[in-house]
C-alpha positions in Angstrom: -0.5 -19.7 -27.9 3.2 -18.8 -27.7 4.6 -18.2 -24.3 6.3 -14.9 -25.2 3.1 -13.6 -26.7 1.3 -14.0 -23.4 4.0 -11.8 -21.7 3.9 -9.2 -24.4 0.1 -8.9 -24.2 -0.9 -9.6 -20.5 1.9 -7.6 -18.8 1.2 -4.3 -20.6 -2.6 -4.7 -20.2 -2.0 -5.2 -16.4 0.2 -2.2 -16.2 -2.2 -0.1 -18.2 -5.1 -1.1 -15.9 -3.1 -0.3 -12.8 -1.9 3.1 -14.0 -5.3 4.1 -15.3 -6.9 3.2 -12.0 -4.4 5.2 -10.0 -4.9 8.2 -12.4 -8.6 8.0 -11.9 -8.2 7.6 -8.2 -6.0 10.7 -8.0 -8.5 12.7 -10.0 -11.3 11.6 -7.7 -9.3 12.5 -4.6 -8.5 16.0 -5.9 -11.9 16.9 -7.5 -14.4 14.9 -5.4 -12.7 14.0 -2.0 -16.1 13.0 -0.4 -16.4 10.1 -2.9 -13.1 8.4 -1.8 -12.1 6.9 1.5 -8.9 8.9 1.3 -10.8 12.2 1.2 -13.3 11.1 3.7 -10.5 10.1 6.1 -8.8 13.5 5.6 -11.9 15.4 6.5 -12.6 13.2 9.5 -8.9 13.6 10.6 -9.3 17.4 10.6 -12.5 17.2 12.6 -10.8 14.8 15.1 -7.9 17.2 15.6 -10.2 20.1 16.2 -12.1 18.0 18.8 -8.9 16.9 20.5 -7.7 20.5 20.7 -10.9 21.9 22.3 -9.9 20.5 25.7 -6.2 19.5 25.6 -6.1 18.6 29.3 -8.9 16.1 28.9 -8.1 14.8 25.4 -4.3 15.0 25.5 -3.7 11.4 26.6 -6.3 10.1 24.1 -4.6 11.9 21.2 -1.2 10.5 22.1 -2.6 7.0 22.5 -4.4 7.2 19.2 -1.2 8.3 17.4 0.7 5.5 19.2 -1.8 2.9 18.1 -1.7 4.1 14.5 2.1 3.8 14.5 1.9 0.3 16.0 -0.7 -0.7 13.4 1.5 0.6 10.6 4.5 -1.3 12.0 2.4 -4.5 12.2 1.2 -4.2 8.6 4.8 -3.5 7.4 6.1 -6.5 9.3 3.3 -8.7 7.8 4.2 -7.5 4.3 7.8 -8.3 4.8 6.9 -11.7 6.1 4.7 -12.3 3.0 7.5 -11.2 0.7 9.8 -13.6 2.4 7.2 -16.4 2.1 6.8 -15.7 -1.6 10.6 -15.7 -2.1 10.8 -19.1 -0.4 7.9 -20.5 -2.5 9.3 -19.1 -5.7 12.9 -20.2 -5.2 12.5 -23.2 -2.9 11.7 -25.8 -5.4 14.2 -26.3 -8.2 11.3 -27.0 -10.5 9.8 -23.7 -11.8 6.9 -25.2 -13.6 4.4 -24.2 -11.0 1.0 -23.2 -12.4 1.1 -19.6 -11.1 3.4 -18.3 -13.8 2.1 -18.0 -17.3 4.2 -17.2 -20.4 7.9 -17.4 -20.6 9.6 -19.1 -17.7 13.2 -18.2 -18.4 15.6 -17.2 -15.6 15.5 -13.5 -16.5 11.7 -13.3 -16.7 11.4 -15.3 -13.4 13.7 -12.8 -11.7 11.6 -9.9 -13.1 8.4 -11.6 -11.8 10.0 -12.0 -8.4 11.2 -8.4 -8.2 7.8 -7.2 -9.3 6.0 -9.1 -6.5 8.5 -8.0 -3.9 8.1 -4.3 -5.1 4.3 -4.6 -5.0 4.3 -5.9 -1.4 6.9 -3.2 -0.4 4.8 -0.5 -2.0 1.7 -1.8 -0.3 3.4 -1.8 3.1 4.8 1.7 2.9 3.8 3.7 5.9 0.5 5.4 5.4 0.7 9.1 5.1 -2.4 9.5 7.1 -0.6 8.9 10.4 2.0 11.5 9.5 -0.6 14.0 8.5 -2.5 13.4 11.7 0.6 14.1 13.7 1.3 17.2 11.6 -2.2 18.4 12.2 -1.8 18.0 16.0 1.5 19.9 15.9 0.0 22.7 13.8 -2.9 23.1 16.2 -0.5 23.6 19.1 
């Protein structure tokens, strides 16, 4: 099979699968939030905020510590994603020989650069701060 043919077929199929999954997931979150972990977490977050606000003198420290722990976990995950991106960059560019078996199709300089940027973007997107912590903080502020 021709190398460019693999790129012209496999890349659009992968993108189509990813986009269709995210459209399906968005539909599920909006229409049936109890069926997704995102909706389930949003419901539980609202219940948690109500429980914390029932007795602020008793639960105030717990709420602040929980928010702090969530921020620390997000920072740790973001740092790990940056480290993995750096590791991938070293592995992809470290050896002058680019005939590693992980890249299929065309192995020209331009395509190699596009692969590298795509992997870096994917890790960056995955490590973006979760909106759940921000929403939890907003829910606590609104309850005050």
